[in-house]
Steps between C-alpha positions, in 0.01 A plus 500: 500500500782743581610514136157626389509853362271751672340793316337787687269711282386837633218642288517875542342817372709811434346831400650664192611794716704267728654279232828696477530497881430127506761430231760705688415313819545160332837602354612580854326212684545196274873462578406476870220256423737276301802546728492165683525315168260247355239775449400671176250786474321603180212734421236395247251746348143383435426605141124453544470709819685832504666576831507131605825312552638178641812537708646149484751375754656166404687288753733218399354275769287478814795585726565829319129585529487421873816697575362799310168483683693517829707790368185690399353448848814584701738726305442872558634600157259259329210623713576859395521405132169314515329792676622733226387250234150477649479880498545501121213257433140599422365221723634200694667238280349163417759242605530156344765238572577224251730200534631290216362147489585177327242418237638165393 
């Protein structure tokens, strides 16, 4: 199970007026998000719904996901980044967690 990849999708809404601020924030924050290693962050735009995005956080395995969840809960720098991130959103994010599975 530990080798299963974990994907965290955060469905978010950003107003057009805040998009430049949000982009600047991500340029500054993503290196901190990815710092422990085994984490990759991307932003996907929804072409059918203007102002809607998926911020995708991919973890190489369950251990990387669990360590990052602890870091988000305990690290003051991460708490500050997430508070700033929430302040840029139109509404609370919709959070979905996916794990890779064997289909054979």
